[in-house]
MILOKOL-478554 format. One line per 5 residues: their letters; for each residue z, y, x of C-alpha. Coordinates in Angstrom, 1 decimal, decimal comma. Each point is the difference from the previous one (the first is absolute). Layout:
N
a	Z Y X; ...
This chain:
248
mrpay	309,5 180,8 207,8; -0,2 1,3 3,0; -3,0 0,1 2,0; 0,1 -2,8 3,3; -1,5 3,1 2,2
sfdsi	2,0 2,2 1,3; -1,4 3,5 1,6; 3,3 0,6 2,1; 0,8 -2,1 3,1; 2,8 -2,1 0,0
appan	1,3 -1,3 3,3; 1,5 -3,4 0,2; 2,9 -1,3 1,4; -0,4 -0,7 3,9; 2,6 -2,5 -0,4
wsqlp	2,3 -2,0 -2,1; 3,0 2,4 0,9; -1,5 3,3 -1,6; 0,3 -2,8 -3,6; 3,4 0,0 -1,5
wgdwl	1,9 -3,1 1,3; -3,1 -0,7 1,6; 1,4 -2,8 2,4; 0,6 -2,2 -2,9; -2,9 1,4 -2,3
qqqvs	-2,0 -1,4 3,3; 2,1 -3,3 0,0; -0,8 -0,4 -4,2; -4,1 0,8 1,1; 0,2 -2,8 3,0
agldn	1,9 -2,4 -2,2; -3,0 0,2 -2,7; -2,6 -0,2 2,6; 1,2 -3,1 1,7; -0,6 -2,3 -2,9
wwprl	-3,6 1,1 0,2; -0,8 0,3 3,9; -0,8 -3,8 -0,2; -2,1 0,2 -2,9; -2,2 2,5 2,1
fgyhl	-3,2 -1,7 2,0; -2,7 1,6 1,8; -0,7 1,3 3,4; 0,9 4,1 -0,4; 2,7 1,6 -1,8
iklgp	0,8 3,7 0,2; 3,2 1,8 -1,6; -0,7 3,6 -1,1; 2,1 3,0 0,4; 3,1 0,7 2,1
latdl	3,0 -2,1 -1,6; -2,2 -3,0 0,5; 0,4 -0,1 3,6; 3,7 -1,5 -0,2; -0,5 -2,1 -2,3
nsrlc	0,1 -3,5 1,5; -3,0 -2,5 -0,1; 0,9 -3,0 2,1; -0,5 -2,1 -3,3; -3,8 0,7 0,0
sirhq	-2,1 -2,4 0,7; -2,7 2,7 1,0; 0,7 0,3 3,5; -2,4 3,2 0,5; 2,4 3,2 -2,1
vaiha	-0,7 3,4 1,2; 2,2 3,2 -1,7; -2,2 2,8 -0,9; 1,4 3,2 -1,0; -1,0 3,7 0,8
eggda	2,8 0,6 2,5; -0,1 -2,6 2,1; 0,3 -3,9 0,0; -1,9 -2,6 1,5; -3,0 2,2 -1,3
wgevd	-0,8 3,3 -1,0; -1,8 0,9 -3,4; 0,2 1,4 -3,7; 1,2 -2,6 -2,2; -2,7 1,4 -2,1
dlplr	-2,4 -0,2 2,8; 0,4 -3,0 2,1; -1,7 -0,3 3,4; -1,4 -3,7 -1,1; -2,6 -1,8 -0,9
crsvd	-0,8 -0,8 -4,3; 0,9 -3,6 -0,3; 1,9 -0,3 3,2; 3,3 -1,2 -1,3; 2,0 -2,4 -1,6
acimp	2,9 1,5 -1,1; 1,6 3,6 -0,4; 3,5 1,1 -0,7; 1,0 3,4 -1,3; 3,7 0,7 -0,5
mvldf	0,6 3,4 -1,4; -3,2 1,2 0,9; -1,4 1,1 -3,5; 3,0 1,8 -1,0; -0,7 2,3 3,0
hqdph	-3,4 0,8 -0,3; -2,5 2,7 -1,6; -2,2 -2,6 -0,9; 0,7 -3,8 -0,7; -2,9 -0,5 -1,8
gvire	-1,6 0,3 3,3; 2,5 -1,8 1,9; -1,0 -3,1 -2,6; -3,5 0,7 1,0; 0,7 -0,2 3,7
adrvl	2,1 -3,1 -0,2; -2,9 -1,5 -2,0; -2,6 0,5 2,3; 1,1 -1,5 2,9; 1,4 -2,8 -1,5
veggh	-1,7 -3,3 -0,2; -1,1 -1,7 -3,3; 3,0 -2,3 -0,7; 2,3 2,4 2,1; 3,5 1,1 -1,5
lviig	1,4 3,7 -0,4; 3,9 0,0 0,0; 1,0 3,3 -1,6; 3,9 1,3 -0,1; 1,3 2,9 -1,8
fnpls	2,4 1,8 -1,9; 0,1 0,0 -3,7; 1,1 2,9 -2,4; 0,3 -1,9 -3,1; 3,4 -1,6 2,4
paglg	3,3 1,4 1,2; -1,3 1,5 2,9; -2,0 1,8 -2,3; 2,6 2,1 -1,4; -0,4 2,2 3,4
llsps	-3,0 1,3 -1,6; 2,4 2,1 -2,9; 1,7 1,7 3,1; -2,0 3,2 1,4; 2,5 -0,2 2,8
lrkry	-1,0 -3,7 1,1; -3,7 0,8 -0,4; 0,0 1,6 3,3; 1,3 -3,1 1,4; -1,4 -3,5 0,8
pwkgr	-1,0 -2,0 -2,0; 0,3 1,9 -2,9; -1,9 2,8 1,9; -3,8 -2,5 -0,5; -1,9 -1,3 -2,7
mftpn	2,3 -3,2 -1,4; -3,2 -1,7 -2,0; 1,2 -3,2 -2,8; -1,5 -3,4 1,0; -1,4 -0,4 -3,4
rvrdw	-2,8 3,6 1,6; -0,7 -1,8 3,6; -0,8 -2,9 -1,8; -2,4 1,4 -2,1; -1,3 1,7 3,2
lgvlg	-0,6 -3,4 1,8; -1,4 -1,5 -3,2; -3,3 2,8 0,1; -0,5 -1,4 3,4; 0,3 -3,4 -1,4
yqlva	2,9 -1,5 1,9; 1,9 -2,8 -1,8; 3,8 0,5 -0,1; 2,1 -2,8 1,9; 3,1 1,3 -0,5
qepla	2,6 3,0 -0,6; 3,4 -0,3 1,0; 3,3 2,1 0,1; 0,9 1,2 3,2; 3,3 2,3 -1,0
fssll	1,7 1,4 -2,8; 1,9 2,3 1,2; 0,0 3,7 -0,5; 0,4 1,1 3,5; 2,2 2,5 -1,0
wspdr	3,3 -1,5 1,0; 0,4 -3,4 2,0; -1,2 -2,6 -0,8; 2,8 -1,9 0,1; 1,0 2,1 -3,4
fvwpq	-0,5 -1,5 -3,2; -1,2 -3,1 0,9; 0,5 -1,9 -3,4; -2,8 2,2 -1,7; -2,6 -0,7 3,1
qwmaq	0,5 -3,7 -0,2; 0,0 0,3 -4,1; -3,5 1,9 0,1; -1,3 -2,4 2,9; 0,7 -2,9 -2,5
qtpsl	-1,3 2,3 -3,7; -2,2 2,9 1,0; -1,9 -1,1 3,3; -2,4 2,5 -1,1; 2,5 2,9 0,6
asvym	0,2 -0,7 3,6; 0,6 3,1 2,8; -2,3 -1,5 2,1; -2,9 -2,4 -0,7; -2,2 -2,0 1,3
lvark	-3,6 -0,8 -0,7; -2,5 -2,7 1,4; -3,2 0,0 -1,0; -3,0 -1,7 1,3; -3,9 0,9 0,8
vavpm	-2,3 -1,9 -2,6; -3,4 -0,7 1,2; -2,3 0,6 -2,9; -3,2 -1,7 0,2; -3,1 2,1 -0,1
tpvrp	-1,9 -1,3 -3,6; -3,1 1,6 -0,2; -0,9 1,8 -3,6; -2,5 -1,2 -2,1; -2,1 2,2 -1,4
rwrpr	0,4 0,9 -4,2; -4,0 0,9 -0,3; -2,5 -1,6 0,5; -4,0 1,1 -0,4; -1,6 -2,0 -3,0
krlit	-3,0 -2,1 1,1; -2,9 -0,4 -2,2; 0,0 -3,3 -1,4; -3,9 -1,8 0,8; 0,0 -3,0 -2,4
spaav	-4,0 -0,9 1,2; -1,6 2,1 2,4; -4,1 -1,4 -1,2; 1,3 1,3 -3,3; 1,0 3,7 2,1
grtaa	-3,4 -0,4 2,1; -1,8 -0,4 -3,4; 1,6 2,9 -2,0; -1,4 2,3 3,0; -3,3 -1,1 -0,2
esrqt	-0,2 0,7 -4,2; 1,6 3,5 1,2; -3,0 0,9 2,6; -2,8 -1,0 -2,2; 1,4 1,9 -3,2
ler	-0,3 3,0 2,2; -3,2 -0,7 1,3; -1,2 0,0 -3,7
């Protein structure tokens, strides 16, 4: 398994049009998010990465929404160094952010830093173990989006979230196209995979909730033993007899 951290910088796509069949892909992601926007509650929502800017979140009940990425958006900032206070955000959306970043662990830790307890983290990414992952076998395609990115399996991302104490709420498939040709081709195999092998989706969505961990004091395992005194008078009499013995 390749390490998550990459020493080479990876430039994320500036917009959906840089991805193959980007308009169709954006529609699939938007349709998947439309089912979850009404379930996110709170006061503040952040959308990370340049692709998040074009996602319509009108169905979300959270009114204050901010898109953040290094090239602009509503606020400028690096996704691994957000200009936000700790525990100040109720929900965070990351579409295709981990796939095109040097340090995906750092991105998740930064999102965890700004999320409140009980907040939701939504991660959307490409699955290497899918029809889209076939492009990774071609050296020429690895110079193009999305195959020039990292592509982490949903199980691996779930393990990262588990280490931080997140509870997985849902894992949903969003697309099964290989993106090597038009999604309108081979529709029947895509429908069959959606019913039989949803874990092999080319694009997946993970919804996780930050769980509040109670602070429980740890009891010491070792305690100094105290001398048991059954009769204080007997102790005093023994001490007096000892002094008399020494005087003799």
